[in-house]
C-alpha positions as CSV (number, residue, x, y, z in Angstrom):
1,X,-38.5,111.6,40.7
2,X,-37.1,113.4,43.7
3,X,-39.1,116.1,45.8
4,X,-38.8,120.0,44.6
5,X,-39.9,122.5,47.1
6,X,-40.9,126.1,45.8
7,X,-41.5,129.4,47.5
8,X,-43.4,132.3,45.6
9,X,-43.7,135.6,47.2
10,X,-46.0,138.2,45.6
11,X,-46.1,141.8,46.6
12,X,-49.3,143.4,46.0
13,X,-51.0,146.8,46.9
14,X,-54.8,147.0,47.9
15,X,-56.3,149.0,45.4
16,X,-60.0,149.8,47.0
17,X,-61.0,148.9,50.7
18,X,-60.7,145.2,51.8
19,X,-62.7,143.3,54.3
20,X,-62.5,139.9,55.2
21,X,-64.6,138.7,57.9
22,X,-63.9,137.2,61.1
23,X,-66.0,135.9,64.2
24,X,-69.0,138.7,64.6
25,X,-70.8,139.8,68.2
26,X,-74.2,138.6,67.9
27,X,-76.7,141.2,67.6
28,X,-79.3,141.1,70.4
29,X,-82.4,142.4,68.3
30,X,-84.6,142.2,71.3
31,X,-83.0,143.9,73.4
32,X,-85.0,147.2,74.7
33,X,-84.4,150.3,76.2
34,X,-80.9,151.3,74.4
35,X,-80.6,153.3,71.1
36,X,-80.0,151.3,68.1
37,X,-76.3,151.1,67.2
38,X,-74.3,149.1,64.7
39,X,-72.1,145.9,66.0
40,X,-69.2,146.2,63.7
41,X,-68.2,143.0,61.6
42,X,-64.4,142.6,62.5
43,X,-61.9,141.5,60.3
44,X,-60.4,138.1,60.5
45,X,-57.9,137.8,63.4
46,X,-55.3,135.4,64.5
47,X,-54.6,134.2,68.1
48,X,-53.1,137.5,69.2
49,X,-55.9,139.7,67.9
50,X,-54.0,141.0,65.0
51,X,-56.0,141.3,61.8
52,X,-55.1,138.8,58.7
53,X,-56.2,137.8,55.5
54,X,-56.4,134.0,55.9
55,X,-54.7,131.7,53.4
56,X,-57.8,129.8,53.2
57,X,-59.6,132.8,52.1
58,X,-56.6,133.7,49.5
59,X,-56.9,130.1,48.4
60,X,-60.5,130.6,47.6
61,X,-60.1,133.6,45.5
62,X,-57.0,132.0,43.3
63,X,-58.8,128.9,42.7
64,X,-62.2,130.7,41.5
65,X,-60.0,132.9,39.2
66,X,-58.1,130.0,37.7
67,X,-61.1,128.0,37.0
68,X,-62.6,131.2,35.4
69,X,-59.4,131.8,32.9
70,X,-59.4,127.8,32.0
71,X,-63.0,127.8,31.3
72,X,-62.8,130.7,28.9
73,X,-59.4,129.5,27.4
74,X,-59.9,126.0,27.4
75,X,-57.6,125.4,24.2
76,X,-54.5,127.4,25.2
77,X,-51.1,126.3,26.1
78,X,-52.0,126.6,29.8
79,X,-55.0,124.5,30.0
80,X,-53.0,121.6,28.0
81,X,-50.8,121.4,31.1
82,X,-53.2,122.3,34.0
83,X,-55.9,119.3,32.9
84,X,-58.4,118.1,35.3
85,X,-56.0,115.3,36.4
86,X,-53.2,117.8,37.1
87,X,-56.0,120.3,38.9
88,X,-56.4,117.4,41.2
89,X,-53.1,117.0,42.3
90,X,-52.5,120.6,42.5
91,X,-55.6,121.5,44.6
92,X,-56.2,118.1,46.2
93,X,-58.3,115.5,45.9
94,X,-62.3,116.0,46.2
95,X,-63.0,112.1,45.8
96,X,-64.2,110.2,48.8
97,X,-61.3,108.5,51.2
98,X,-61.3,104.5,51.0
99,X,-58.9,102.0,52.2
100,X,-57.3,101.1,48.5
101,X,-57.3,104.6,47.1
102,X,-56.7,107.8,50.1
103,X,-56.8,111.1,49.4
104,X,-54.2,113.6,48.0
105,X,-53.3,116.5,50.0
106,X,-53.0,119.9,47.7
107,X,-49.4,120.4,46.9
108,X,-49.9,124.1,47.3
109,X,-49.8,126.0,50.9
110,X,-51.0,129.3,51.0
111,X,-49.8,131.1,54.0
112,X,-51.8,133.6,56.3
113,X,-51.0,137.7,55.2
114,X,-50.4,139.9,58.3
115,X,-51.9,143.2,58.1
116,X,-50.9,145.1,61.0
117,X,-49.2,148.3,60.3
118,X,-45.4,148.8,60.1
119,X,-45.4,151.1,63.1
120,X,-47.6,148.8,65.1
121,X,-45.8,145.4,64.6
122,X,-43.6,145.7,67.4
123,X,-46.4,146.7,69.5
124,X,-48.1,144.4,72.5
125,X,-51.7,143.3,72.7
126,X,-54.2,143.4,70.0
127,X,-54.6,145.9,67.5
128,X,-58.6,147.0,67.3
129,X,-57.4,150.4,66.5
130,X,-55.3,149.5,63.5
131,X,-58.1,149.4,61.1
132,X,-60.8,151.9,60.6
133,X,-64.6,150.9,59.7
134,X,-67.4,152.5,57.4
135,X,-71.0,152.3,58.2
136,X,-74.1,151.8,55.6
137,X,-77.4,151.2,55.2
138,X,-80.2,149.6,53.2
139,X,-82.9,151.5,52.0
140,X,-86.6,150.5,51.9
141,X,-87.6,150.6,48.4
142,X,-91.4,151.0,49.3
143,X,-91.4,154.2,51.6
144,X,-87.6,155.6,50.3
145,X,-86.1,155.8,54.0
146,X,-83.8,153.7,56.0
147,X,-84.7,150.2,56.2
148,X,-85.5,148.9,60.3
149,X,-82.3,146.8,61.1
150,X,-80.5,147.2,58.2
151,X,-77.7,149.4,59.4
152,X,-74.2,147.9,59.6
153,X,-70.5,147.9,59.9
154,X,-67.5,146.4,58.4
155,X,-63.8,146.9,59.5
156,X,-61.4,147.4,56.5
157,X,-58.1,147.5,55.4
158,X,-57.7,151.3,53.5
159,X,-56.5,151.4,49.8
160,X,-52.7,151.8,49.3
161,X,-52.0,149.1,51.7
162,X,-49.0,146.6,51.2
163,X,-50.0,142.8,50.9
164,X,-47.2,140.1,50.7
165,X,-48.3,137.0,49.6
166,X,-46.6,133.7,50.3
167,X,-47.0,130.4,48.5
168,X,-45.1,127.1,48.9
169,X,-45.5,123.9,46.9
170,X,-44.0,120.6,47.0
171,X,-43.8,118.5,43.5
172,X,-42.7,115.1,43.2
173,X,-42.0,112.0,45.7
174,X,-38.9,110.9,47.3
175,X,-36.9,108.4,45.1
176,X,-37.9,104.6,45.7
177,X,-41.5,105.7,46.8
178,X,-44.2,104.3,45.2
179,X,-48.0,105.8,44.6
180,X,-50.9,103.5,45.7
181,X,-52.9,102.0,43.3
182,X,-55.8,104.2,42.5
183,X,-54.3,107.2,44.3
184,X,-54.2,110.6,42.7
185,X,-50.1,111.2,42.2
186,X,-48.5,114.0,43.1
187,X,-48.0,117.1,40.8
188,X,-44.9,117.8,38.5
189,X,-42.7,120.6,38.6
190,X,-44.1,121.4,35.1
191,X,-47.8,121.7,36.6
192,X,-46.7,123.8,39.7
193,X,-44.2,126.2,37.5
194,X,-47.1,126.5,35.2
195,X,-50.0,127.5,38.1
196,X,-47.4,129.8,39.4
197,X,-46.6,131.7,36.1
198,X,-51.1,131.4,35.8
199,X,-51.3,133.4,39.8
200,X,-48.7,136.0,38.2
201,X,-50.7,136.5,35.2
202,X,-54.4,137.2,37.0
203,X,-52.8,139.1,39.2
204,X,-51.1,141.5,36.8
205,X,-54.3,141.5,35.1
206,X,-56.0,142.5,38.1
207,X,-58.3,139.6,37.5
208,X,-58.5,138.7,41.4
209,X,-59.9,140.1,44.5
210,X,-60.2,139.2,48.1
211,X,-63.0,139.3,51.0
212,X,-66.3,140.7,50.7
213,X,-68.3,143.6,49.5
214,X,-67.0,143.1,45.9
215,X,-70.2,144.2,44.5
216,X,-69.1,147.7,46.3
217,X,-65.9,147.4,44.6
218,X,-64.1,146.0,47.7
219,X,-60.9,143.7,47.6
220,X,-59.3,144.9,44.8
221,X,-55.4,144.4,44.5
222,X,-52.8,145.3,42.2
223,X,-49.2,144.4,42.0
224,X,-46.8,146.3,43.8
225,X,-44.1,147.0,40.9
226,X,-41.0,148.6,42.4
227,X,-38.2,150.4,40.4
228,X,-35.6,147.8,41.0
229,X,-37.5,144.3,40.9
230,X,-40.3,142.9,40.1
231,X,-43.7,142.3,41.9
232,X,-42.8,138.6,42.6
233,X,-40.0,136.1,43.8
234,X,-39.8,132.6,43.4
235,X,-37.3,130.0,44.4
236,X,-36.8,126.3,44.3
237,X,-34.8,123.4,45.5
238,X,-34.5,119.7,45.1
239,X,-34.7,117.7,49.1
240,X,-33.0,114.9,47.8
241,X,-29.5,115.5,50.0
242,X,-28.3,117.0,52.8
243,X,-26.6,119.7,50.8
244,X,-30.2,120.5,49.0
245,X,-31.7,120.8,52.4
246,X,-28.9,123.3,53.2
247,X,-29.3,125.1,49.9
248,X,-33.0,125.3,50.3
249,X,-32.5,126.9,53.9
250,X,-30.4,129.4,52.6
251,X,-32.8,130.9,49.9
252,X,-32.9,128.3,47.3
253,X,-32.3,129.0,43.7
254,X,-34.0,131.9,42.1
255,X,-36.3,131.3,39.1
256,X,-37.1,134.8,38.1
257,X,-35.6,134.3,34.6
258,X,-37.1,130.8,34.1
259,X,-40.8,131.5,34.2
260,X,-42.9,134.3,33.2
261,X,-46.6,135.5,34.0
262,X,-49.1,134.2,31.6
263,X,-50.6,136.7,29.3
264,X,-54.3,136.9,30.5
265,X,-55.4,139.9,28.5
266,X,-57.1,143.0,30.4
267,X,-59.5,143.1,33.0
268,X,-62.4,140.6,32.0
269,X,-65.1,143.4,32.7
270,X,-67.3,145.9,30.9
271,X,-66.2,149.2,32.2
272,X,-68.7,152.3,32.3
273,X,-67.1,155.6,33.3
274,X,-69.1,158.9,34.1
275,X,-68.2,162.1,34.2
276,X,-70.1,164.4,36.5
277,X,-70.6,167.1,38.9
278,X,-72.8,167.9,41.5
279,X,-74.6,171.7,41.6
280,X,-76.1,171.1,44.8
281,X,-73.6,169.0,46.9
282,X,-73.5,165.7,47.6
283,X,-73.9,164.5,51.3
284,X,-73.4,160.6,52.6
285,X,-73.2,161.1,56.2
286,X,-71.1,159.3,59.1
287,X,-73.5,159.5,62.2
288,X,-70.2,158.9,63.9
289,X,-68.8,161.9,62.7
290,X,-71.6,164.2,64.0
291,X,-72.0,162.1,67.4
292,X,-67.9,162.8,67.9
293,X,-68.6,166.4,67.3
294,X,-71.6,166.6,69.4
295,X,-69.5,165.0,72.3
296,X,-66.5,167.7,71.8
297,X,-68.9,170.7,72.0
298,X,-71.1,169.4,75.2
299,X,-67.4,169.0,76.6
300,X,-66.6,172.6,75.4
301,X,-69.6,173.9,77.1
302,X,-68.9,171.9,80.0
303,X,-65.5,173.7,80.2
304,X,-67.2,177.1,79.6
305,X,-69.9,176.9,82.0
306,X,-67.3,175.7,84.9
307,X,-65.1,178.8,84.2
308,X,-67.7,181.3,84.0
309,X,-68.9,179.9,87.5
310,X,-65.7,180.4,88.5
311,X,-65.6,184.0,87.6
312,X,-69.0,184.6,89.3
313,X,-70.5,185.1,85.5
314,X,-74.0,183.4,86.4
315,X,-73.2,180.6,84.5
316,X,-71.9,182.0,81.2
317,X,-74.9,181.0,79.5
318,X,-74.7,183.8,77.0
319,X,-71.3,182.3,75.8
320,X,-72.5,178.8,75.3
321,X,-73.5,177.8,71.6
322,X,-76.6,175.6,70.7
323,X,-75.4,172.0,70.8
324,X,-76.6,171.4,67.2
325,X,-74.4,169.6,65.3
326,X,-74.8,169.1,61.3
327,X,-74.7,166.1,59.7
328,X,-71.1,165.2,58.2
329,X,-69.8,163.8,55.0
330,X,-68.4,159.9,55.3
331,X,-64.8,160.1,54.8
332,X,-62.3,157.2,54.1
333,X,-58.8,156.2,55.0
334,X,-56.2,155.8,52.1
335,X,-52.6,156.0,51.9
336,X,-52.7,159.8,51.3
337,X,-54.6,160.2,54.4
338,X,-58.5,160.9,55.0
339,X,-60.5,161.4,51.9
340,X,-64.4,162.4,51.4
341,X,-65.8,159.4,49.6
342,X,-69.1,158.2,47.9
343,X,-69.4,154.8,48.6
344,X,-70.0,152.4,45.6
345,X,-72.6,150.7,47.5
346,X,-74.5,154.1,48.0
347,X,-74.3,154.5,44.3
348,X,-75.0,151.0,43.8
349,X,-78.0,150.9,45.9
350,X,-79.6,154.1,44.4
351,X,-79.1,152.5,40.7
352,X,-80.7,149.1,41.9
353,X,-83.7,151.3,43.6
354,X,-84.2,152.7,40.3
355,X,-83.7,149.5,38.3
356,X,-86.6,147.9,40.4
357,X,-88.8,150.8,40.0
358,X,-88.7,150.5,35.9
359,X,-88.7,147.0,35.7
360,X,-92.1,146.9,38.1
361,X,-93.4,149.6,36.5
362,X,-93.1,147.9,33.0
363,X,-94.9,144.7,34.7
364,X,-97.6,146.7,36.1
365,X,-98.3,148.3,33.2
366,X,-98.5,144.8,31.2
367,X,-100.9,143.8,34.2
368,X,-98.3,141.6,35.2
369,X,-98.4,140.6,38.8
370,X,-96.3,142.9,40.9
371,X,-95.8,142.4,44.9
372,X,-97.1,145.0,47.4
373,X,-94.1,146.1,49.2
374,X,-96.1,148.1,51.8
375,X,-95.4,145.5,54.6
376,X,-92.4,143.8,53.2
377,X,-89.0,144.0,54.9
378,X,-86.0,145.3,52.6
379,X,-84.3,141.6,52.1
380,X,-87.7,140.2,51.1
381,X,-87.8,143.1,48.3
382,X,-84.6,142.3,47.4
383,X,-85.2,138.4,46.8
384,X,-88.6,139.5,45.0
385,X,-86.8,141.6,42.2
386,X,-87.7,141.2,39.1
387,X,-84.8,138.6,37.6
388,X,-82.8,141.5,35.3
389,X,-82.6,143.4,38.6
390,X,-81.4,140.3,40.7
391,X,-78.9,139.4,37.5
392,X,-77.2,143.0,37.6
393,X,-77.3,143.5,41.6
394,X,-77.4,139.8,43.0
395,X,-79.5,138.6,46.2
396,X,-79.1,136.6,48.9
397,X,-78.7,133.4,46.7
398,X,-76.5,134.8,43.6
399,X,-73.3,137.4,43.3
400,X,-74.4,140.5,40.9
401,X,-72.7,140.7,38.0
402,X,-72.6,144.7,38.5
403,X,-69.6,146.5,40.5
404,X,-69.5,149.7,41.3
405,X,-66.2,151.6,42.9
406,X,-65.9,154.0,45.3
407,X,-65.7,157.7,44.3
408,X,-63.1,160.5,45.9
409,X,-63.2,163.8,46.0
410,X,-60.9,166.9,46.4
411,X,-62.5,169.8,48.8
412,X,-62.1,173.2,46.7
413,X,-63.4,174.8,49.6
414,X,-64.8,175.2,53.2
415,X,-67.9,173.1,53.6
416,X,-70.9,174.9,53.8
417,X,-73.0,174.5,57.0
418,X,-76.6,174.5,55.9
419,X,-79.1,174.8,58.9
420,X,-83.0,173.7,58.9
421,X,-85.7,173.8,61.6
422,X,-89.1,172.2,62.0
423,X,-91.9,174.4,62.6
424,X,-94.4,174.4,65.3
425,X,-97.9,173.5,63.5
426,X,-99.9,175.2,66.4
427,X,-98.3,178.4,67.1
428,X,-96.6,178.8,63.5
429,X,-93.2,179.7,65.0
430,X,-89.9,177.5,65.0
431,X,-90.5,174.3,66.7
432,X,-87.8,174.2,70.5
433,X,-85.1,171.9,69.9
434,X,-85.7,171.1,66.3
435,X,-82.5,172.7,64.9
436,X,-80.7,170.5,62.3
437,X,-78.8,170.6,58.8
438,X,-75.7,169.4,57.0
439,X,-72.1,170.3,56.3
440,X,-72.1,170.2,52.6
441,X,-68.4,170.3,50.3
442,X,-68.3,171.8,47.4
443,X,-65.7,169.2,45.7
444,X,-64.1,168.1,42.8
445,X,-65.5,164.7,42.3
446,X,-63.4,161.8,40.3
447,X,-65.2,159.8,38.0
448,X,-68.1,157.1,38.7
449,X,-66.9,153.8,37.4
450,X,-69.1,150.7,36.9
451,X,-68.3,147.3,36.1
452,X,-70.4,144.8,34.3
453,X,-68.7,141.5,34.3
454,X,-70.2,138.9,32.0
455,X,-69.0,135.8,33.7
456,X,-70.9,137.0,37.0
457,X,-74.4,136.2,35.6
458,X,-76.0,132.9,36.3
459,X,-75.2,130.4,33.8
460,X,-78.4,129.8,32.9
461,X,-78.3,133.4,31.4
462,X,-77.8,133.4,27.6
463,X,-76.5,136.1,25.7
464,X,-79.9,137.6,25.2
465,X,-80.4,137.5,29.1
466,X,-77.3,139.5,29.5
467,X,-78.0,141.7,26.9
468,X,-81.1,142.8,28.4
469,X,-80.1,143.2,31.5
470,X,-77.5,145.7,30.5
471,X,-80.5,147.5,28.3
472,X,-82.1,147.7,32.1
473,X,-79.0,148.9,33.5
474,X,-78.8,151.6,30.1
475,X,-82.1,152.9,30.9
476,X,-81.2,153.7,34.7
477,X,-78.0,155.5,33.3
478,X,-79.9,157.6,30.9
479,X,-82.1,158.8,34.0
480,X,-79.0,159.6,35.5
481,X,-77.8,161.8,32.8
482,X,-81.1,163.2,32.7
483,X,-80.8,164.6,36.1
484,X,-83.6,162.4,37.4
485,X,-81.6,160.2,39.8
486,X,-80.2,161.9,42.7
487,X,-77.1,160.2,44.7
488,X,-76.8,160.2,48.7
489,X,-78.9,161.3,50.9
490,X,-81.3,164.4,51.6
491,X,-82.7,163.9,47.7
492,X,-86.0,165.3,49.0
493,X,-84.3,168.3,50.4
494,X,-82.4,169.4,47.1
495,X,-79.1,168.0,47.5
496,X,-77.6,165.1,45.6
497,X,-78.2,166.3,42.4
498,X,-76.1,165.0,39.5
499,X,-75.1,166.6,36.0
500,X,-73.7,164.1,33.9
501,X,-71.0,165.3,31.3
502,X,-69.7,162.3,29.8
503,X,-70.3,158.7,29.3
504,X,-67.5,156.0,28.2
505,X,-68.3,152.2,27.6
506,X,-65.4,149.7,27.1
507,X,-65.1,146.1,26.9
508,X,-68.4,145.2,26.2
509,X,-67.4,143.1,23.2
510,X,-69.2,139.7,24.8
511,X,-72.5,141.3,24.9
512,X,-72.3,142.6,21.5
513,X,-71.8,146.3,22.8
514,X,-69.3,148.3,21.1
515,X,-67.3,151.2,22.5
516,X,-68.5,154.2,22.5
517,X,-68.3,157.6,24.4
518,X,-70.9,160.1,24.6
519,X,-70.3,164.0,25.3
520,X,-73.3,166.3,26.6
521,X,-75.0,168.3,24.7
522,X,-73.1,171.1,22.8
523,X,-69.9,169.7,24.3
524,X,-68.1,169.4,20.9
525,X,-69.1,166.0,19.8
526,X,-70.6,165.0,16.8
527,X,-74.3,165.1,18.1
528,X,-76.0,167.9,19.8
529,X,-78.7,165.8,21.2
530,X,-78.8,165.6,25.1
531,X,-76.7,163.0,26.6
532,X,-79.8,160.8,27.8
533,X,-81.0,160.5,24.1
534,X,-77.8,159.6,22.9
535,X,-77.6,156.7,25.7
536,X,-81.0,155.4,24.7
537,X,-80.1,155.7,21.0
538,X,-77.1,153.4,21.8
539,X,-80.0,151.1,23.5
540,X,-82.3,150.7,20.7
541,X,-79.5,149.1,18.7
542,X,-78.7,146.6,21.5
543,X,-82.4,145.9,21.7
544,X,-82.7,145.1,18.1
545,X,-80.5,142.1,18.3
546,X,-82.1,140.5,21.6
547,X,-84.4,137.4,20.8
548,X,-87.2,137.4,22.8
549,X,-87.9,135.3,25.4
550,X,-89.1,131.6,24.1
551,X,-91.4,131.6,27.3
552,X,-92.9,135.1,27.1
553,X,-96.3,135.5,25.5
554,X,-96.6,136.8,21.8
555,X,-96.8,140.6,23.1
556,X,-93.7,140.5,24.6
557,X,-90.4,141.6,22.6
558,X,-86.9,142.5,23.3
559,X,-85.3,142.9,26.3
560,X,-88.4,143.6,28.5
561,X,-89.7,139.8,27.6
562,X,-86.8,138.8,30.2
563,X,-88.4,140.6,33.5
564,X,-90.9,137.8,33.3
565,X,-90.2,135.4,36.5
566,X,-92.6,133.0,35.3
567,X,-90.9,132.6,31.7
568,X,-87.3,132.7,33.9
569,X,-88.1,129.9,36.0
570,X,-89.5,128.0,33.3
571,X,-86.2,128.0,31.5
572,X,-84.1,127.3,34.1
573,X,-86.2,124.4,35.3
574,X,-86.0,123.0,31.6
575,X,-82.1,123.6,31.6
576,X,-82.0,121.7,34.9
C-alpha cells in the first residue's frame, strides 16, 4: 500500500446568520456608576485579529452529522464501509495511549476558513468592522419584562456570504512500513472517498450547520452551485515517488467523475410554515439605532445653536426640535443589504413563554406542585420549565428540538412614528421629559418558519413523549392562530398583533403526523372552521395515539401525562 493524498474543496453560502464564538471579554457585573450595556460576543479570530471559522468547529459539525446519518441508516452501503473500526481510522483513535499501542491520529485535516470580505482582504490590521452584530434579551416569565442581566450581543456573518471548506486527507502507509502490533491501521482510499461522498451528500441535503444559536436558526449553509461548475472539487495523488510529489504540487488528479455525493434525502426536520400579517405592526427594537439617531440629533442641535448665536438670534431655540427619538425596528445584514428582521430568537422566546404557561397551568389545575417564580432569575426559570418545554426549547443542559428561523420583511411605505407621553399624576397634565414612542413599519413579512428535529430530542424520549411535545407546540400555534399571542415588544400597547392566514406542516412522519395544510376561515378551503379549531382537530387525532406515561397516575391520559417531572425523572433513572 502506498500513501495517497486527497484535497476536497467545498464551496458554500450562508443561508442564515452565522456565529462561532471566540474569546469573550469578561463582564464585571459588580461595577457601578455606568449604564447597563452589553459586551459583544466576538467571532473567533486568528492571530491577525481576522474573523475565522476554526477547523475544529467545522470538524465537530461534520463528525456529528456523519454520526447521525450512520445511526439513522445502519444497513446501507455507506455504513458497510464506514464501520466503527473505519471511523477510528478516519477520525482518530479515542483510546488510551500505551507503549505497545500508540494512538492513531485522524487522517483528516480540516483547515481554518477565513471570513474576511474580499474588499478587506488586502487591508492591514484587524477586521473589527467587518462583521455586524445583533442584540437580544431574555424575558422574565413571571413579570413579562426584560430579565435583569439578560442582555446580549453577538457578532455574526450575514446570510449570503461565501464559505470555502478545505479538507485534506492521507490514506495508506509507505511501502515497507508495518503497523505496530495492537495499533490502529491507517484509513484506506475507499474509506476516505466514501466519507467524502457522505460529506457532499450531507451538505447538499442541508443537514450540516456551523456555530452556535442554532435554535434561533443560525449557522445554516447550502451549496454554492455555479452554472459552469459543481459546488465541490476533489483531487488526489500518490506520494510514492518524486514524480508523484510533483503531480500533487501541480494540482493532482481530478476526481470529479469518480465519486458522487451520497443520497441523504431531504432535511431531517419537521417543517411548519405559517403565512401571516400584522394589522398593528411588529416592533423588535434595536437600542443601538435609537442611540445613534439621538447622537445625530444632538450634533445637529449643537450646530444650529452655534449658527444662531453667530447670527445673534438668541440661541435659536425656536428652531430646535425635541431630542425625543423613537424605538426603531431591528435590521439584519444580508447579501442584498439591510432588511427588517423579526429574529427567530424573539419568536422562539414568545412560543416558549406561552408553552410554559400552558404546561404550568395544566399542572396547577391538576394540583401538581408548581414553583413560584416571583423571585426566581430567568435562567433558573428556564431550568425549572416542565419537561416537554425543555424538550422543545432546550435548557442549559440540552439543546431543544425546535428551531425558529429569522423572518425578513419588505417595507411597503414610510414608517409610522407613534408618539406617547406619560401623564403627571398630580397636575393631570403631561409629565415633563416623558415623551417616547416607536417607529413602526407597515411591512410585508415573510412566512414564519419553524423546524422540529426529532433527532434532537433526549435519547430517553420515546415516540410517545415526542408526540406529546408536538401536541404542546400545537396548542401554542393554535393560540397564535387565534390572535392571542403577540410577537415582538409593546404587546401591552397594542403592537405585535398577528393574523395567521395559513399553516402548513410537512415531514412529521417519524412522529406519526401526516402532512397537512389549513387555510383560514372562509379562505376557500374544505372547512369553514376557524384556523385555530382546525389545528386543535389535528392535535386530537395525534393525542389519541399517545400512550399515557407509565409513571403517571391513573387520572392522567394522553400528552399531558408527560408533563410530570417526577414521572419523567423516574423513567430516566430506570433507563440508566
